[in-house]
C-alpha positions, -999 to +999 in steps of 0.1 A: -921-092+026-924-114-006-894-129-025-901-104-052-902-072-028-870-084-014-853-089-047-866-054-056-856-036-023-818-054-027-816-042-063-827-005-055-805-005-026-776-013-050-786+016-073-792-007-105-818-008-128-835-041-138-813-046-169-780-035-150-788-061-122-800-090-146-772-086-173-743-103-150-767-129-141-775-137-177-809-126-171-831-100-192-847-070-177-882-083-181-872-115-161-862-093-132-892-075-136-915-106-136-896-119-103-901-088-087-938-089-094-941-126-083-950-136-118-917-157-122-902-178-094-867-171-083-850-207-084-823-217-059-798-217-088-805-179-096-805-170-059-770-185-057-757-164-086-774-134-071-755-143-034-722-145-055-726-115-077-742-090-053-734-104-018-773-107-011-778-137+012-798-166-010-816-177+020-830-142+030-836-139-004-859-168-007-872-171+029-868-138+047 
């Protein structure tokens, strides 16, 4: 599973839209969309923010 697919799966499990997921992270919905599609890389700093906000392990997110 790709990084983007893991991100999408985690977001959907939380029941959040791309906008709702990105807002607390300081990201726009289209950035989340591009990350999920693999068009935009998820930088480690963003993965750490996701882990702190949503308790999603950043290593799992980045590497599976």
